[in-house]
Structure formats: C-alpha cells, structure tokens
C-alpha positions in Angstrom: -0.1 3.6 -0.4 0.5 0.4 1.7 -1.3 0.7 5.0 -0.1 -1.2 8.0 -2.5 -2.4 10.7 -2.3 -0.7 14.0 -4.5 -1.1 17.1 -6.2 2.0 18.4 -4.4 1.6 21.8 -1.1 1.2 20.0 -1.7 4.4 18.0 -2.3 6.2 21.3 1.0 4.8 22.8 2.9 5.9 19.6 1.3 9.4 19.7 2.4 9.8 23.4 5.9 8.7 22.5 6.0 11.1 19.6 4.8 14.0 21.8 7.5 13.1 24.4 10.2 13.1 21.7 9.1 16.4 20.2 8.4 18.3 23.4 10.9 17.0 25.9 13.7 15.0 24.4 14.3 17.1 21.2 14.7 20.4 23.2 16.9 18.6 25.8 19.3 17.3 23.2 19.4 20.7 21.4 20.3 22.3 24.8 23.0 19.6 25.3 24.5 20.4 21.9 24.6 24.1 22.7 26.2 23.5 26.0 28.8 21.2 24.5 29.6 23.8 21.8 30.4 26.3 24.5 33.2 23.9 25.7 35.3 24.7 22.8 36.9 22.6 20.0 34.2 20.4 18.5 36.7 17.9 16.9 37.7 16.4 20.3 34.5 17.2 22.2 33.0 13.9 23.3 29.9 15.5 24.8 29.1 17.3 21.5 29.5 14.1 19.5 27.4 12.1 21.9 24.6 14.7 21.9 24.7 14.9 18.1 24.4 11.1 17.9 21.5 11.1 20.3 19.9 13.9 18.2 20.2 11.6 15.2 18.4 8.7 17.0 15.6 11.0 18.2 15.1 12.5 14.8 15.1 9.1 13.2 12.5 7.8 15.7 10.3 10.9 15.2 10.4 10.2 11.4 9.6 6.5 11.9 6.7 7.3 14.2 5.2 10.0 11.9 5.5 7.6 8.9 3.9 4.7 10.8 1.0 6.9 12.1 0.3 8.4 8.7 0.3 5.1 6.9 -1.7 3.2 9.6 -5.0 1.4 9.2 -6.4 1.9 12.7 -8.3 -1.1 14.1 -10.3 -0.7 17.2 -10.4 -4.3 18.7 -13.4 -3.6 20.8 -15.5 -2.7 17.7 -14.7 -6.0 15.9 -17.4 -8.7 15.6 -16.5 -11.0 18.5 -16.0 -14.8 17.9 -13.8 -17.6 19.0 -11.5 -17.0 16.1 -8.1 -15.3 16.4 -7.9 -12.0 14.4 -5.6 -9.0 14.4 -5.8 -7.1 17.7 -7.3 -9.8 19.8 -5.7 -11.2 23.0 -5.1 -14.9 23.0 -4.6 -17.2 26.0 -2.5 -20.2 25.1 -1.4 -23.3 26.9 2.2 -24.1 26.1 2.3 -27.9 25.9 6.1 -28.2 26.4 6.3 -26.1 29.6 2.7 -26.7 30.8 2.2 -23.0 31.4 -0.2 -20.5 30.1 0.9 -17.5 28.0 -1.1 -14.5 26.9 -0.4 -12.5 23.8 -2.0 -9.7 22.0 -1.5 -9.7 18.2 -0.6 -6.1 17.1 1.1 -4.2 14.3 4.8 -4.5 13.7 5.7 -1.1 15.1 3.8 -1.5 18.3 5.0 -5.1 19.2 6.7 -5.4 22.5 7.4 -8.9 23.9 7.9 -7.5 27.4 4.3 -6.4 27.3 3.1 -9.6 25.6 2.3 -7.8 22.4 3.5 -9.8 19.4 3.8 -8.6 15.8 1.3 -9.8 13.2 4.3 -10.9 11.1 5.8 -13.1 13.9 5.7 -16.9 13.4 3.3 -17.4 16.4 0.9 -14.7 15.2 0.8 -16.1 11.7 0.1 -19.6 13.0 -2.7 -18.2 15.3 -4.6 -16.1 12.8 -7.9 -17.8 11.8 -7.7 -20.5 14.4 -10.3 -20.8 17.2 -10.6 -21.7 20.8 -9.7 -25.3 21.6 -7.5 -25.8 18.5 -3.9 -27.0 18.7 -1.2 -25.1 16.8 2.4 -26.0 16.0 4.8 -23.1 15.4 8.1 -23.4 13.6 10.2 -20.6 15.0 13.9 -19.8 15.1 13.9 -21.2 18.7 12.5 -24.5 17.5 9.1 -26.2 17.3 6.5 -25.0 19.8 3.1 -26.5 20.4 0.2 -24.6 21.9 -3.5 -25.0 22.6 -5.8 -22.0 22.3 -7.6 -21.7 25.6 -9.4 -18.3 25.1 -9.7 -15.5 22.6 -10.6 -12.0 23.9 -11.4 -8.7 22.2 -10.1 -6.1 24.7 
C-alpha cells in the first residue's frame, strides 16, 4: 500500500471535517431529499436534484477523507530532529526577492494543502525546491506563474 505523508495536525483537521460531514451534513441532505420528495414529481423537482447532487459531493468527500486517513503516514513535526534543513511538515520563512516581502509556508501532505492558510503541498514546485535546503540558502523555483527566487530566512518545527 502506498502511504502518503500527513501531518498530525492535518490528520486532526481531516478527522474533524469527516465527523462534521457524517454527523451534520449527511443527515441534513437526507432530510432535504425527503422533503423534496414530498413535493411531488421527481423528474421536474429542482430541489430534489440539487439535494441529490449535494449528497453525491458529500459522499465523495467522505470516501476521499476515509481513504486518505487510512493510507496516511502520520508525521508529528514537533517530534522530528530539529535542524536548519527544510523537511516535510516544517514551517519555512522565505524572503521573496522579486517583491521584497516575507512569506511563510508549511509543507504538508497533498490532501491537507490550503494556500489560504499558507500550507503548501509536498508535491508543489516550491516545496520540492525547498526540501533539503537550509537557512540562508537561495532557491529558484520554476512554477507555472514563472520563475520565483527566494532566500530561506528561518526553518521552524511547529
């Protein structure tokens, strides 16, 4: 079986989402389907079709989360041997040479990545360029948006 890396904090977030889907959203959509059925003809019932579509999305996400959690290799970042090197799960403070600003990313598993929360996937171009590098090093990233240059200011294991 091919295990995918997942941070301990990410696993907890996914477990909370799974619990919410199973205990709140799934029952709510089942109720919406039952209510829509009471309105009559199902062929032309938009509420029924919308509820069924939402049920499909919920069931798909539940299956995705269960599979991810069962195939995960949990990594507790706080238990790793700390160094100045970038590894999976660590938080990296970078200086963006082009914009002269600092950006902070945590390198996480693919399923827990969320750019709005500054969590980037281990498979992303930036993460691949960072892995194995250490504080003070310059990196150049070839990404779909173009070439980006960073300096690694700090590596944290939080």
